[in-house]
C-alpha positions as CSV (number, residue, x, y, z in Angstrom):
1,X,-22.7,53.8,-17.0
2,X,-20.2,50.7,-16.2
3,X,-21.3,48.0,-13.8
4,X,-19.4,46.8,-11.0
5,X,-19.7,43.9,-8.8
6,X,-22.9,43.8,-6.3
7,X,-24.7,46.5,-8.4
8,X,-22.5,49.0,-7.7
9,X,-22.1,51.8,-10.5
10,X,-19.2,54.2,-11.9
11,X,-20.1,57.5,-13.3
12,X,-20.5,57.8,-17.1
13,X,-17.7,60.3,-16.8
14,X,-15.5,61.5,-13.9
15,X,-17.0,63.6,-11.3
16,X,-15.4,66.9,-10.4
17,X,-17.3,67.8,-7.2
18,X,-18.9,64.8,-5.7
19,X,-16.4,62.2,-4.8
20,X,-16.0,59.0,-6.6
21,X,-15.7,57.1,-3.6
22,X,-18.9,58.3,-1.3
23,X,-21.9,56.6,0.3
24,X,-24.6,58.5,-0.7
25,X,-27.0,56.5,1.7
26,X,-25.0,58.3,4.5
27,X,-26.2,61.8,5.3
28,X,-23.0,62.5,7.3
29,X,-21.3,62.1,4.1
30,X,-23.6,64.1,2.0
31,X,-24.0,67.0,4.1
32,X,-20.3,68.6,3.8
33,X,-21.2,68.9,0.1
34,X,-24.1,71.1,0.8
35,X,-22.2,72.9,3.6
36,X,-19.3,73.9,0.8
37,X,-21.7,75.3,-1.7
38,X,-23.6,77.4,0.5
39,X,-20.2,78.7,2.2
40,X,-18.8,79.3,-1.6
41,X,-22.2,81.3,-2.8
42,X,-21.3,84.7,-0.9
43,X,-17.9,84.6,-2.5
44,X,-19.0,84.9,-5.9
45,X,-18.4,87.6,-8.1
46,X,-19.4,86.8,-11.6
47,X,-21.6,84.7,-13.9
48,X,-18.7,82.6,-14.5
49,X,-18.1,81.5,-11.0
50,X,-22.0,81.3,-10.5
51,X,-22.2,78.9,-13.5
52,X,-19.5,76.8,-12.3
53,X,-21.1,76.8,-8.6
54,X,-24.5,75.5,-10.4
55,X,-22.6,72.8,-12.4
56,X,-21.2,71.5,-8.9
57,X,-24.5,71.9,-7.4
58,X,-26.2,70.1,-10.6
59,X,-23.5,67.1,-10.5
60,X,-24.5,66.7,-6.6
61,X,-28.3,66.6,-7.5
62,X,-27.7,64.3,-10.3
63,X,-25.9,61.8,-8.1
64,X,-28.6,61.8,-5.3
65,X,-31.3,61.2,-8.0
66,X,-29.4,58.5,-9.4
67,X,-28.8,56.8,-6.0
68,X,-32.6,57.4,-5.1
69,X,-33.6,55.6,-8.8
70,X,-31.4,53.0,-8.4
71,X,-32.4,51.7,-5.0
72,X,-36.2,52.1,-6.4
73,X,-35.7,50.0,-9.2
74,X,-34.0,47.3,-7.2
75,X,-36.7,47.5,-4.9
76,X,-39.4,47.2,-7.5
77,X,-37.6,44.4,-9.7
78,X,-37.3,42.5,-6.3
79,X,-40.2,42.9,-4.3
80,X,-39.2,39.5,-2.0
81,X,-36.0,41.1,-1.3
82,X,-36.1,42.6,2.3
83,X,-32.6,43.8,1.8
84,X,-33.5,46.0,-1.4
85,X,-36.7,47.3,0.4
86,X,-34.8,48.1,3.2
87,X,-31.9,49.8,1.4
88,X,-34.7,51.9,-0.5
89,X,-36.7,52.9,2.8
90,X,-33.6,53.9,4.6
91,X,-33.1,56.6,1.6
92,X,-36.7,57.9,1.9
93,X,-36.6,58.0,5.6
94,X,-33.1,59.1,6.5
95,X,-31.8,60.8,3.3
96,X,-34.4,62.5,1.5
97,X,-36.2,64.8,4.7
98,X,-32.5,65.8,5.4
99,X,-32.0,66.5,1.9
100,X,-35.0,68.5,0.7
101,X,-34.6,71.4,3.3
102,X,-30.8,71.8,2.2
103,X,-32.0,71.7,-1.7
104,X,-34.4,74.5,-0.7
105,X,-31.9,76.6,1.0
106,X,-29.7,76.4,-2.3
107,X,-32.7,77.5,-4.4
108,X,-33.1,80.4,-2.3
109,X,-29.6,81.2,-2.6
110,X,-29.5,81.0,-6.2
111,X,-32.7,83.2,-6.8
112,X,-31.4,86.2,-5.0
113,X,-27.8,85.9,-5.9
114,X,-26.9,89.2,-7.0
115,X,-24.9,87.4,-10.4
116,X,-27.9,85.3,-11.5
117,X,-29.2,88.4,-13.7
118,X,-25.9,88.2,-15.5
119,X,-26.6,84.5,-16.8
120,X,-27.3,84.3,-20.4
121,X,-31.3,84.8,-20.3
122,X,-32.2,82.2,-23.3
123,X,-30.2,79.6,-21.7
124,X,-31.3,79.8,-18.1
125,X,-35.0,80.9,-18.6
126,X,-36.4,77.4,-17.9
127,X,-33.9,76.5,-15.2
128,X,-34.9,80.0,-13.0
129,X,-38.5,79.5,-13.5
130,X,-38.6,76.0,-12.1
131,X,-36.3,77.0,-9.2
132,X,-38.6,80.1,-8.5
133,X,-41.3,77.7,-8.7
134,X,-39.7,75.4,-6.3
135,X,-39.1,77.9,-3.9
136,X,-42.7,79.1,-3.9
137,X,-44.3,75.6,-3.5
138,X,-41.6,74.4,-0.9
139,X,-43.1,74.2,2.8
140,X,-41.3,72.5,5.7
141,X,-44.3,71.0,6.9
142,X,-44.7,68.9,3.7
143,X,-41.3,67.2,4.2
144,X,-42.7,64.7,6.6
145,X,-46.0,63.9,4.8
146,X,-44.0,63.7,1.5
147,X,-42.0,60.9,3.3
148,X,-45.0,59.3,4.4
149,X,-46.4,59.6,0.6
150,X,-43.4,57.9,-1.0
151,X,-43.6,55.1,1.8
152,X,-47.1,54.4,0.4
153,X,-46.2,54.3,-2.9
154,X,-43.7,51.9,-2.3
155,X,-46.2,49.6,-0.6
156,X,-48.1,49.7,-3.5
157,X,-45.2,48.5,-5.4
158,X,-44.5,46.1,-3.2
159,X,-48.0,44.8,-3.6
160,X,-48.4,44.8,-7.3
161,X,-44.8,43.4,-7.9
162,X,-45.5,40.4,-6.0
163,X,-48.8,39.4,-7.7
164,X,-48.1,36.2,-9.7
165,X,-50.5,33.4,-11.3
166,X,-50.0,30.0,-12.2
167,X,-50.8,29.3,-15.7
168,X,-50.6,25.7,-17.0
169,X,-48.5,24.8,-14.3
170,X,-46.1,27.7,-14.6
171,X,-45.6,30.7,-12.2
172,X,-45.9,33.7,-14.0
173,X,-45.7,37.3,-12.9
174,X,-48.4,39.4,-14.5
175,X,-45.9,41.4,-17.0
176,X,-45.1,37.7,-18.3
177,X,-48.7,37.2,-19.2
178,X,-49.0,39.9,-21.3
179,X,-47.7,38.1,-24.5
180,X,-50.4,35.5,-24.1
181,X,-52.9,38.5,-24.4
182,X,-51.7,38.7,-28.1
183,X,-51.7,34.9,-28.8
184,X,-54.2,34.1,-32.0
185,X,-55.7,31.3,-30.1
186,X,-59.1,33.1,-28.6
187,X,-59.6,30.7,-25.8
188,X,-56.2,31.1,-24.7
189,X,-56.5,34.8,-24.4
190,X,-59.6,34.6,-22.8
191,X,-57.8,32.2,-20.1
192,X,-54.9,34.6,-19.8
193,X,-56.9,37.6,-19.1
194,X,-59.2,36.1,-16.7
195,X,-56.5,34.8,-14.5
196,X,-54.7,37.9,-14.6
197,X,-58.1,40.0,-13.8
198,X,-58.8,37.6,-11.0
199,X,-55.3,38.0,-9.4
200,X,-55.7,41.6,-9.4
201,X,-59.3,41.6,-7.7
202,X,-57.6,39.7,-4.7
203,X,-55.8,42.6,-4.0
204,X,-58.3,45.5,-4.7
205,X,-59.1,46.0,-1.1
206,X,-55.5,46.7,0.0
207,X,-55.2,48.8,-3.2
208,X,-58.2,51.1,-2.3
209,X,-56.9,51.3,1.3
210,X,-53.6,52.7,0.2
211,X,-55.3,55.1,-2.6
212,X,-57.3,56.4,0.1
213,X,-54.5,57.1,2.4
214,X,-52.6,58.8,-0.4
215,X,-55.5,61.0,-1.3
216,X,-56.0,62.1,2.2
217,X,-51.9,62.9,2.5
218,X,-51.8,64.5,-1.2
219,X,-55.0,66.9,-0.3
220,X,-52.9,67.8,3.0
221,X,-49.8,68.8,1.0
222,X,-51.6,70.8,-1.5
223,X,-53.6,72.7,1.3
224,X,-50.5,73.4,3.1
225,X,-48.9,75.0,-0.1
226,X,-52.0,77.1,-0.7
227,X,-53.9,75.0,-3.1
228,X,-57.7,74.0,-3.3
229,X,-56.8,70.5,-4.5
230,X,-54.0,68.2,-5.4
231,X,-54.5,68.3,-9.1
232,X,-53.6,72.3,-9.3
233,X,-50.8,71.6,-6.9
234,X,-49.3,68.9,-9.0
235,X,-49.8,70.7,-12.1
236,X,-47.5,73.2,-10.8
237,X,-45.1,71.2,-8.7
238,X,-44.6,69.3,-11.9
239,X,-43.5,72.8,-13.5
240,X,-46.4,72.4,-16.5
241,X,-46.5,76.2,-17.1
242,X,-47.2,75.9,-21.0
243,X,-51.1,74.4,-20.4
244,X,-53.7,74.4,-17.7
245,X,-55.7,71.7,-16.3
246,X,-58.8,73.0,-18.6
247,X,-56.5,72.4,-21.6
248,X,-56.4,68.8,-20.7
249,X,-60.3,68.9,-20.4
250,X,-60.4,70.0,-23.8
251,X,-58.0,67.5,-25.1
252,X,-60.1,64.7,-23.4
253,X,-63.3,66.0,-25.1
254,X,-61.3,66.2,-28.4
255,X,-60.2,62.5,-28.1
256,X,-63.7,61.7,-27.4
257,X,-65.2,63.4,-30.1
258,X,-62.6,62.9,-33.2
259,X,-60.8,59.7,-32.0
260,X,-63.0,57.5,-30.3
261,X,-65.4,57.3,-33.2
262,X,-62.6,55.8,-35.7
263,X,-61.3,53.5,-33.0
264,X,-64.9,52.2,-32.6
265,X,-65.3,51.7,-36.4
266,X,-61.8,49.9,-36.3
267,X,-62.8,47.8,-33.3
268,X,-66.4,46.7,-35.5
269,X,-64.5,46.0,-38.6
270,X,-62.4,43.7,-36.5
271,X,-65.4,42.0,-35.0
272,X,-66.9,41.6,-38.3
273,X,-63.6,39.7,-39.9
274,X,-63.6,37.8,-36.5
275,X,-67.2,36.8,-37.1
276,X,-68.0,37.9,-33.5
């Protein structure tokens, strides 16, 4: 990407469908692009035309994902910047709720399109599987809940990003404090670790409030989609088809039985060398 003034970005290569000069935070400018894609779909009469349609849809999705990510990064890197927070929340509250039903509509069109079966199976197998999965999981009533979920995550990021400590007369973020945990001086490491731990504990109750609210929201999202719990829903939502939650438990057990004894042996040897 090429940086422009005021944090604007130029695409790595020229766009073919999404206009170069477009405000991707303004739904009135985005909606006509979805209109074009929906109107073109019934007129597609070959696999080549469908593939071109997919490329245009992909370009639009990528541009919107980049816009969302850019605003998210700006918000998390500058938690004290009200404009960055406002820009991110604007996208979450005013673009994404409009975007999700339109993406779902295109996914349904694609899954049912008569030309889809003519696409190269090996090339489009994963994509077809994921799109079908999205169609099966989408629930209109979850759009509002997912907006609230994103806002809670933003509150958490703002809370954590604002954590700083005064270390030897200098204000430092907790990330900046990480290097002191690698110092040879044991007393210095302990001082740094204790300072960071105490700072985190100051926000423990606020973090718990956010987590409790997230659990409630995510449980409802999962139930709306027909799942007993959010874990099983998230496993499907993230398109994890090649392993199951049970496989994860088996992996955890293997780490505990095979890896952790070796780790503890290394740690004990280090203790002996440090004479602790």
